N, CA and C atoms as a LAMMPS dump frame, in Angstrom:
ITEM: TIMESTEP
0
ITEM: NUMBER OF ATOMS
393
ITEM: BOX BOUNDS ff ff ff
-5.0000000000000000e+02 5.0000000000000000e+02
-5.0000000000000000e+02 5.0000000000000000e+02
-5.0000000000000000e+02 5.0000000000000000e+02
ITEM: ATOMS id mol type element x y z
1 1 1 N -0.324 -10.313 19.131
2 1 2 C -1.683 -10.106 18.681
3 1 3 C -1.99 -11.106 17.576
4 2 1 N -3.086 -11.817 17.689
5 2 2 C -3.48 -12.81 16.714
6 2 3 C -4.248 -12.14 15.583
7 3 1 N -3.865 -12.485 14.345
8 3 2 C -4.549 -11.943 13.181
9 3 3 C -5.909 -12.624 13.029
10 4 1 N -6.935 -11.895 12.573
11 4 2 C -8.23 -12.521 12.339
12 4 3 C -8.115 -13.574 11.233
13 5 1 N -8.947 -14.597 11.315
14 5 2 C -8.944 -15.627 10.286
15 5 3 C -9.451 -15.035 8.976
16 6 1 N -8.773 -15.389 7.885
17 6 2 C -9.117 -14.849 6.574
18 6 3 C -10.043 -15.808 5.831
19 7 1 N -10.919 -15.259 4.986
20 7 2 C -11.78 -16.113 4.166
21 7 3 C -10.943 -16.985 3.228
22 8 1 N -11.514 -18.09 2.767
23 8 2 C -10.808 -18.98 1.841
24 8 3 C -10.657 -18.358 0.459
25 9 1 N -11.629 -17.596 0.016
26 9 2 C -11.563 -16.949 -1.297
27 9 3 C -10.446 -15.902 -1.265
28 10 1 N -9.434 -16.038 -2.123
29 10 2 C -8.281 -15.118 -2.082
30 10 3 C -8.662 -13.644 -2.22
31 11 1 N -9.596 -13.317 -3.1
32 11 2 C -9.973 -11.913 -3.281
33 11 3 C -10.672 -11.371 -2.043
34 12 1 N -11.522 -12.184 -1.428
35 12 2 C -12.171 -11.765 -0.183
36 12 3 C -11.147 -11.586 0.932
37 13 1 N -10.144 -12.45 0.971
38 13 2 C -9.095 -12.344 1.985
39 13 3 C -8.301 -11.047 1.802
40 14 1 N -7.959 -10.729 0.559
41 14 2 C -7.241 -9.474 0.28
42 14 3 C -8.088 -8.283 0.695
43 15 1 N -9.367 -8.294 0.328
44 15 2 C -10.254 -7.174 0.684
45 15 3 C -10.389 -7.044 2.2
46 16 1 N -10.435 -8.148 2.916
47 16 2 C -10.523 -8.085 4.382
48 16 3 C -9.271 -7.436 4.958
49 17 1 N -8.108 -7.82 4.45
50 17 2 C -6.851 -7.221 4.916
51 17 3 C -6.858 -5.718 4.643
52 18 1 N -7.316 -5.319 3.465
53 18 2 C -7.357 -3.888 3.127
54 18 3 C -8.331 -3.127 4.02
55 19 1 N -9.499 -3.694 4.246
56 19 2 C -10.491 -3.032 5.117
57 19 3 C -9.979 -2.901 6.546
58 20 1 N -9.308 -3.952 7.046
59 20 2 C -8.756 -3.896 8.401
60 20 3 C -7.685 -2.815 8.501
61 21 1 N -6.851 -2.701 7.482
62 21 2 C -5.814 -1.66 7.474
63 21 3 C -6.442 -0.276 7.462
64 22 1 N -7.477 -0.113 6.669
65 22 2 C -8.154 1.182 6.546
66 22 3 C -8.763 1.617 7.879
67 23 1 N -9.235 0.664 8.661
68 23 2 C -9.9 0.976 9.93
69 23 3 C -8.959 1.02 11.121
70 24 1 N -7.719 0.571 10.944
71 24 2 C -6.828 0.407 12.086
72 24 3 C -6.145 1.694 12.546
73 25 1 N -6.01 2.664 11.657
74 25 2 C -5.324 3.909 12.001
75 25 3 C -6.216 5.083 11.614
76 26 1 N -6.385 6.026 12.53
77 26 2 C -7.186 7.215 12.227
78 26 3 C -6.587 7.986 11.059
79 27 1 N -7.442 8.438 10.175
80 27 2 C -7.002 9.279 9.073
81 27 3 C -6.756 8.56 7.767
82 28 1 N -6.86 7.231 7.759
83 28 2 C -6.675 6.496 6.502
84 28 3 C -7.949 6.644 5.679
85 29 1 N -7.796 7.15 4.462
86 29 2 C -8.932 7.337 3.578
87 29 3 C -9.114 6.171 2.616
88 30 1 N -8.039 5.465 2.345
89 30 2 C -8.157 4.336 1.432
90 30 3 C -6.883 3.515 1.396
91 31 1 N -7.053 2.251 1.029
92 31 2 C -5.947 1.31 0.929
93 31 3 C -6.148 0.512 -0.349
94 32 1 N -5.059 0.273 -1.058
95 32 2 C -5.131 -0.525 -2.28
96 32 3 C -3.897 -1.4 -2.384
97 33 1 N -4.011 -2.443 -3.166
98 33 2 C -2.852 -3.247 -3.537
99 33 3 C -2.841 -3.289 -5.061
100 34 1 N -1.677 -2.969 -5.622
101 34 2 C -1.513 -2.915 -7.068
102 34 3 C -0.288 -3.731 -7.459
103 35 1 N -0.242 -4.133 -8.712
104 35 2 C 0.94 -4.852 -9.176
105 35 3 C 2.056 -3.845 -9.424
106 36 1 N 3.283 -4.322 -9.388
107 36 2 C 4.424 -3.426 -9.581
108 36 3 C 4.479 -2.858 -10.993
109 37 1 N 3.774 -3.497 -11.929
110 37 2 C 3.749 -2.963 -13.291
111 37 3 C 2.533 -2.081 -13.563
112 38 1 N 1.819 -1.689 -12.51
113 38 2 C 0.775 -0.685 -12.639
114 38 3 C -0.623 -1.19 -12.906
115 39 1 N -0.926 -2.418 -12.537
116 39 2 C -2.271 -2.951 -12.714
117 39 3 C -2.975 -3.054 -11.364
118 40 1 N -4.245 -2.658 -11.302
119 40 2 C -4.971 -2.752 -10.032
120 40 3 C -5.231 -4.199 -9.659
121 41 1 N -5.09 -4.511 -8.386
122 41 2 C -5.402 -5.854 -7.888
123 41 3 C -6.662 -5.805 -7.018
124 42 1 N -6.68 -4.89 -6.05
125 42 2 C -7.844 -4.737 -5.169
126 42 3 C -7.724 -3.387 -4.472
127 43 1 N -8.864 -2.796 -4.133
128 43 2 C -8.789 -1.528 -3.412
129 43 3 C -10.007 -1.31 -2.541
130 44 1 N -9.765 -0.541 -1.49
131 44 2 C -10.809 -0.046 -0.608
132 44 3 C -10.583 1.462 -0.552
133 45 1 N -10.671 2.085 -1.72
134 45 2 C -10.374 3.512 -1.854
135 45 3 C -11.597 4.209 -2.415
136 46 1 N -12.024 5.251 -1.711
137 46 2 C -13.135 6.069 -2.18
138 46 3 C -12.554 7.377 -2.704
139 47 1 N -12.21 7.387 -3.971
140 47 2 C -11.613 8.562 -4.567
141 47 3 C -12.195 8.77 -5.952
142 48 1 N -12.072 9.972 -6.455
143 48 2 C -12.56 10.258 -7.805
144 48 3 C -11.691 9.585 -8.857
145 49 1 N -10.479 9.231 -8.458
146 49 2 C -9.562 8.551 -9.365
147 49 3 C -9.939 7.075 -9.428
148 50 1 N -9.993 6.506 -10.596
149 50 2 C -10.314 5.094 -10.753
150 50 3 C -9.161 4.2 -10.337
151 51 1 N -9.471 2.903 -10.187
152 51 2 C -8.453 1.944 -9.764
153 51 3 C -7.283 1.884 -10.743
154 52 1 N -7.568 1.918 -12.037
155 52 2 C -6.502 1.83 -13.041
156 52 3 C -5.578 3.038 -12.954
157 53 1 N -6.145 4.214 -12.777
158 53 2 C -5.338 5.429 -12.666
159 53 3 C -4.517 5.423 -11.383
160 54 1 N -5.099 4.94 -10.308
161 54 2 C -4.397 4.848 -9.031
162 54 3 C -3.221 3.873 -9.139
163 55 1 N -3.438 2.739 -9.8
164 55 2 C -2.365 1.755 -9.984
165 55 3 C -1.251 2.332 -10.855
166 56 1 N -1.618 3.054 -11.892
167 56 2 C -0.612 3.67 -12.763
168 56 3 C 0.178 4.735 -11.998
169 57 1 N -0.494 5.49 -11.151
170 57 2 C 0.177 6.492 -10.32
171 57 3 C 1.193 5.818 -9.399
172 58 1 N 0.792 4.734 -8.757
173 58 2 C 1.696 4.01 -7.866
174 58 3 C 2.906 3.487 -8.631
175 59 1 N 2.674 2.946 -9.815
176 59 2 C 3.771 2.437 -10.631
177 59 3 C 4.745 3.552 -11.002
178 60 1 N 4.216 4.715 -11.339
179 60 2 C 5.071 5.865 -11.671
180 60 3 C 5.895 6.311 -10.475
181 61 1 N 5.271 6.362 -9.305
182 61 2 C 5.993 6.743 -8.091
183 61 3 C 7.109 5.754 -7.789
184 62 1 N 6.834 4.448 -7.967
185 62 2 C 7.852 3.429 -7.732
186 62 3 C 9.012 3.573 -8.713
187 63 1 N 8.683 3.859 -9.949
188 63 2 C 9.72 4.022 -10.963
189 63 3 C 10.642 5.191 -10.628
190 64 1 N 10.06 6.309 -10.251
191 64 2 C 10.855 7.488 -9.876
192 64 3 C 11.692 7.183 -8.631
193 65 1 N 11.089 6.546 -7.645
194 65 2 C 11.819 6.198 -6.428
195 65 3 C 12.965 5.234 -6.704
196 66 1 N 12.729 4.233 -7.538
197 66 2 C 13.777 3.266 -7.88
198 66 3 C 14.929 3.934 -8.622
199 67 1 N 14.594 4.828 -9.539
200 67 2 C 15.629 5.55 -10.274
201 67 3 C 16.471 6.393 -9.325
202 68 1 N 15.813 7.072 -8.406
203 68 2 C 16.538 7.892 -7.428
204 68 3 C 17.457 7.031 -6.573
205 69 1 N 16.962 5.898 -6.087
206 69 2 C 17.77 5.016 -5.246
207 69 3 C 18.957 4.452 -6.029
208 70 1 N 18.728 4.082 -7.282
209 70 2 C 19.821 3.578 -8.129
210 70 3 C 20.885 4.65 -8.332
211 71 1 N 20.454 5.849 -8.672
212 71 2 C 21.4 6.94 -8.938
213 71 3 C 22.18 7.35 -7.693
214 72 1 N 21.544 7.257 -6.536
215 72 2 C 22.199 7.632 -5.282
216 72 3 C 22.906 6.455 -4.617
217 73 1 N 22.814 5.272 -5.235
218 73 2 C 23.464 4.062 -4.707
219 73 3 C 23.025 3.774 -3.272
220 74 1 N 21.715 3.84 -3.044
221 74 2 C 21.164 3.622 -1.708
222 74 3 C 20.527 2.251 -1.533
223 75 1 N 20.737 1.337 -2.484
224 75 2 C 20.206 -0.008 -2.344
225 75 3 C 18.825 -0.163 -2.93
226 76 1 N 18.12 -1.172 -2.443
227 76 2 C 16.795 -1.511 -2.94
228 76 3 C 15.726 -0.603 -2.331
229 77 1 N 14.799 -0.199 -3.152
230 77 2 C 13.672 0.613 -2.689
231 77 3 C 12.727 -0.266 -1.869
232 78 1 N 12.334 0.198 -0.7
233 78 2 C 11.439 -0.525 0.183
234 78 3 C 10.065 0.135 0.231
235 79 1 N 10.075 1.449 0.405
236 79 2 C 8.808 2.168 0.524
237 79 3 C 9.007 3.63 0.129
238 80 1 N 7.877 4.272 -0.127
239 80 2 C 7.873 5.682 -0.507
240 80 3 C 6.748 6.356 0.271
241 81 1 N 7.014 7.553 0.761
242 81 2 C 5.899 8.329 1.269
243 81 3 C 6.035 9.766 0.818
244 82 1 N 4.881 10.339 0.483
245 82 2 C 4.816 11.718 0.02
246 82 3 C 3.87 12.457 0.947
247 83 1 N 4.352 13.558 1.518
248 83 2 C 3.512 14.389 2.376
249 83 3 C 2.985 15.544 1.554
250 84 1 N 1.695 15.736 1.618
251 84 2 C 1.026 16.829 0.913
252 84 3 C 0.315 17.69 1.96
253 85 1 N -0.169 18.831 1.572
254 85 2 C -0.867 19.663 2.553
255 85 3 C -2.204 19.052 2.973
256 86 1 N -2.709 18.069 2.218
257 86 2 C -3.98 17.436 2.564
258 86 3 C -3.818 15.967 2.946
259 87 1 N -2.592 15.54 3.251
260 87 2 C -2.4 14.169 3.71
261 87 3 C -1.139 13.528 3.173
262 88 1 N -1.112 12.212 3.221
263 88 2 C 0.028 11.422 2.774
264 88 3 C -0.402 10.438 1.696
265 89 1 N 0.563 10.064 0.877
266 89 2 C 0.452 8.916 -0.015
267 89 3 C 1.629 8.025 0.368
268 90 1 N 1.34 6.806 0.801
269 90 2 C 2.365 5.877 1.264
270 90 3 C 2.347 4.625 0.399
271 91 1 N 3.514 4.162 0.003
272 91 2 C 3.645 2.945 -0.797
273 91 3 C 4.674 2.039 -0.157
274 92 1 N 4.42 0.732 -0.181
275 92 2 C 5.402 -0.233 0.322
276 92 3 C 5.265 -1.528 -0.464
277 93 1 N 6.418 -2.072 -0.843
278 93 2 C 6.411 -3.356 -1.529
279 93 3 C 5.811 -4.437 -0.647
280 94 1 N 5.061 -5.324 -1.279
281 94 2 C 4.472 -6.482 -0.619
282 94 3 C 4.854 -7.699 -1.462
283 95 1 N 6.116 -8.076 -1.368
284 95 2 C 6.645 -9.115 -2.234
285 95 3 C 7.175 -8.498 -3.51
286 96 1 N 7.649 -9.324 -4.439
287 96 2 C 8.273 -8.796 -5.645
288 96 3 C 7.297 -8.284 -6.701
289 97 1 N 6.001 -8.595 -6.561
290 97 2 C 5.052 -8.253 -7.618
291 97 3 C 3.911 -7.339 -7.187
292 98 1 N 3.863 -6.958 -5.915
293 98 2 C 2.731 -6.164 -5.429
294 98 3 C 3.202 -5.022 -4.533
295 99 1 N 2.364 -4.006 -4.47
296 99 2 C 2.639 -2.817 -3.669
297 99 3 C 1.359 -2.421 -2.942
298 100 1 N 1.502 -2.078 -1.661
299 100 2 C 0.375 -1.575 -0.88
300 100 3 C 0.422 -0.051 -0.919
301 101 1 N -0.725 0.562 -1.079
302 101 2 C -0.858 2.016 -1.179
303 101 3 C -1.842 2.487 -0.118
304 102 1 N -1.434 3.47 0.695
305 102 2 C -2.32 4.13 1.658
306 102 3 C -2.507 5.569 1.204
307 103 1 N -3.726 6.059 1.318
308 103 2 C -4.041 7.471 1.115
309 103 3 C -4.638 7.962 2.422
310 104 1 N -4.138 9.108 2.926
311 104 2 C -4.574 9.558 4.249
312 104 3 C -5.046 11.007 4.25
313 105 1 N -5.67 11.367 5.35
314 105 2 C -6.035 12.758 5.614
315 105 3 C -4.813 13.501 6.146
316 106 1 N -4.9 14.809 6.212
317 106 2 C -3.759 15.61 6.66
318 106 3 C -3.435 15.436 8.14
319 107 1 N -4.401 15.06 8.957
320 107 2 C -4.162 14.932 10.398
321 107 3 C -3.693 13.541 10.812
322 108 1 N -3.476 12.638 9.858
323 108 2 C -3.027 11.282 10.181
324 108 3 C -1.615 11.326 10.765
325 109 1 N -1.356 10.471 11.745
326 109 2 C -0.04 10.413 12.393
327 109 3 C 0.856 9.435 11.641
328 110 1 N 2.024 9.906 11.236
329 110 2 C 2.908 9.134 10.375
330 110 3 C 3.417 7.846 11.022
331 111 1 N 3.791 7.876 12.294
332 111 2 C 4.323 6.687 12.96
333 111 3 C 3.376 5.499 12.891
334 112 1 N 2.147 5.65 13.385
335 112 2 C 1.195 4.538 13.292
336 112 3 C 0.89 4.127 11.849
337 113 1 N 0.889 5.096 10.936
338 113 2 C 0.651 4.77 9.524
339 113 3 C 1.745 3.86 8.976
340 114 1 N 2.995 4.21 9.269
341 114 2 C 4.114 3.41 8.761
342 114 3 C 4.106 2.006 9.355
343 115 1 N 3.765 1.893 10.624
344 115 2 C 3.669 0.568 11.25
345 115 3 C 2.561 -0.267 10.606
346 116 1 N 1.415 0.335 10.379
347 116 2 C 0.306 -0.396 9.767
348 116 3 C 0.618 -0.737 8.307
349 117 1 N 1.287 0.152 7.602
350 117 2 C 1.68 -0.123 6.219
351 117 3 C 2.6 -1.345 6.168
352 118 1 N 3.57 -1.391 7.068
353 118 2 C 4.499 -2.521 7.126
354 118 3 C 3.755 -3.816 7.456
355 119 1 N 2.863 -3.756 8.418
356 119 2 C 2.087 -4.926 8.836
357 119 3 C 1.202 -5.422 7.694
358 120 1 N 0.521 -4.502 7.038
359 120 2 C -0.37 -4.868 5.934
360 120 3 C 0.415 -5.474 4.776
361 121 1 N 1.544 -4.872 4.439
362 121 2 C 2.376 -5.395 3.357
363 121 3 C 2.846 -6.806 3.676
364 122 1 N 3.233 -7.049 4.928
365 122 2 C 3.699 -8.383 5.328
366 122 3 C 2.566 -9.407 5.248
367 123 1 N 1.385 -9.027 5.691
368 123 2 C 0.235 -9.947 5.624
369 123 3 C -0.1 -10.299 4.185
370 124 1 N -0.107 -9.297 3.311
371 124 2 C -0.417 -9.55 1.905
372 124 3 C 0.681 -10.373 1.242
373 125 1 N 1.929 -10.07 1.585
374 125 2 C 3.057 -10.815 1.025
375 125 3 C 2.93 -12.304 1.378
376 126 1 N 2.589 -12.588 2.615
377 126 2 C 2.424 -13.968 3.048
378 126 3 C 1.229 -14.611 2.341
379 127 1 N 0.123 -13.887 2.265
380 127 2 C -1.065 -14.422 1.626
381 127 3 C -0.849 -14.694 0.136
382 128 1 N -0.071 -13.831 -0.511
383 128 2 C 0.207 -13.982 -1.941
384 128 3 C 1.28 -15.028 -2.217
385 129 1 N 1.855 -15.597 -1.153
386 129 2 C 2.822 -16.67 -1.31
387 129 3 C 4.263 -16.23 -1.463
388 130 1 N 4.569 -14.977 -1.078
389 130 2 C 5.933 -14.481 -1.191
390 130 3 C 6.63 -14.411 0.159
391 131 1 N 5.882 -14.582 1.242
392 131 2 C 6.46 -14.416 2.566
393 131 3 C 6.902 -15.694 3.199
């Protein structure tokens, strides 16, 4: 499958990737990319939580996940997903400095979500110059 051509403006290209991810799988409510240190980069998320709070939440989740992986000697953290009664929160590294975040509805199917999360992270990683 050929990826759509991205705009030359880097921020527009990131937003296009996020919008495509949001529309590609049923049940996705929002997609964001944040820095690993908790700063918002771009988002297509319609939530009461602001971008800064969402980025800080993602950073906290990554920190807890990394600590758990270190303590359990399970290697490098790749992704995190949390299932809630009203949906999922999915995180995946997109290079060494960025993380993709998906927020979903409760009826979203996990398999297609994980595939799209991986695809989106890879596209952003390449676009950001890490791939």
